[in-house]
C-alpha positions as CSV (number, residue, x, y, z in Angstrom):
1,M,-0.2,-0.2,0.1
2,I,1.4,3.2,-0.9
3,H,1.4,6.1,1.9
4,F,-0.3,9.8,1.6
5,N,3.4,10.5,1.2
6,G,3.9,8.2,-2.0
7,L,6.7,6.2,-0.6
8,D,5.9,2.1,-0.4
9,P,6.5,0.4,3.0
10,A,9.9,-0.6,1.2
11,E,10.8,2.7,0.8
12,A,9.8,3.7,4.1
13,E,11.7,1.0,5.8
14,R,14.9,2.4,4.0
15,L,14.5,5.7,5.3
16,Y,14.0,4.7,8.5
17,L,17.0,2.5,8.5
18,L,19.3,5.4,7.2
19,A,17.8,7.8,9.8
20,E,18.7,5.2,12.7
21,E,21.9,4.7,11.4
22,C,23.1,8.3,10.8
23,A,21.3,8.9,14.5
24,E,24.0,6.0,15.8
25,V,27.0,7.9,13.8
26,I,26.0,10.7,15.9
27,V,26.2,9.3,19.2
28,S,29.2,7.6,18.6
29,V,30.8,11.0,17.9
30,N,30.1,12.3,21.1
31,K,30.9,9.5,22.8
32,I,34.3,10.4,21.4
33,L,34.0,13.9,22.1
34,R,33.3,13.2,25.5
35,H,35.9,10.4,26.1
36,G,38.3,10.2,23.3
37,Y,38.9,7.4,20.7
38,A,40.5,4.9,23.1
39,S,37.9,4.8,25.4
40,H,35.7,1.9,25.9
41,N,31.9,0.7,27.4
42,P,33.7,-0.7,30.5
43,D,30.4,-3.1,30.8
44,A,31.3,-4.0,27.1
45,P,34.9,-4.1,26.5
46,E,33.9,-6.9,24.2
47,D,32.5,-4.2,21.9
48,G,35.9,-2.3,21.2
49,D,36.8,1.0,21.6
50,N,35.3,4.1,20.9
51,R,37.1,4.6,17.0
52,E,35.9,0.5,16.4
53,Q,32.4,1.4,17.4
54,L,32.2,4.5,15.1
55,S,33.7,2.3,12.5
56,R,31.1,0.1,13.2
57,E,28.5,2.6,12.5
58,I,29.7,4.2,9.7
59,G,30.0,0.7,8.4
60,D,26.1,0.1,8.5
61,V,25.5,3.8,7.2
62,R,27.4,2.4,4.0
63,F,25.6,-0.5,4.0
64,V,22.1,1.4,4.2
65,V,23.2,3.8,1.2
66,D,24.2,0.7,-0.8
67,L,21.0,-0.9,-0.4
68,M,19.3,2.6,-1.4
69,L,21.7,2.9,-4.3
70,H,20.8,-0.9,-5.5
71,R,17.2,-0.1,-5.1
72,G,17.1,3.1,-7.3
73,D,16.3,5.4,-4.0
74,V,19.5,7.5,-4.4
75,D,22.2,7.9,-7.7
76,A,25.3,6.9,-7.4
77,H,26.6,9.6,-9.9
78,S,24.6,12.7,-8.1
79,I,26.2,11.3,-4.6
80,S,29.3,11.5,-5.9
81,A,29.0,15.0,-7.7
82,Y,27.6,16.5,-4.4
83,A,30.8,14.7,-2.6
84,A,33.2,16.6,-4.7
85,L,31.2,19.9,-4.1
86,A,31.3,19.6,-0.8
87,K,35.0,19.4,-0.8
88,D,35.3,22.7,-1.7
89,R,32.0,24.1,0.6
90,K,33.3,22.2,3.4
91,A,37.2,23.1,3.4
92,K,36.5,27.0,3.8
93,Y,35.1,26.2,7.4
94,V,37.6,23.6,8.5
95,H,40.5,25.0,10.4
96,H,42.7,21.9,11.8
97,Q,42.6,19.5,8.7
98,D,46.2,19.9,6.9
99,G,46.1,20.6,3.1
100,Y,43.6,21.4,0.8
101,G,42.7,20.7,-2.9
102,D,44.6,17.5,-4.2
103,N,46.3,17.2,-0.3
104,F,43.3,17.6,1.6
105,F,42.8,14.2,2.0
106,A,46.7,13.2,2.4
107,P,47.7,10.9,5.1
108,I,48.5,12.1,8.0
109,E,51.6,11.7,9.8
110,D,50.7,8.3,12.1
111,G,49.5,6.7,9.1
112,R,45.6,6.9,9.5
């Protein structure tokens, strides 16, 4: 059944998944800002440190984006074009990132 917004249940579910996973990335980022990358949940150390948790959540977002690409909800070429534009848009607002242009994403000294 199509909802008044024109979304079928599968489309709505993918959007819910995307929103949920993006929210979990935000939670991970806030934990890192409060406690640092190396900190971990003392009640669940087996889940890894905050860096690992952030990687896991970003991976979950990537999965949902891939699903949405596969189902035709979003277009890969548009995403790539907007990502290229974002590089220039965001660069003027960052203050602590090394380089710009071709060097904006250059590896940092510790190899990450």
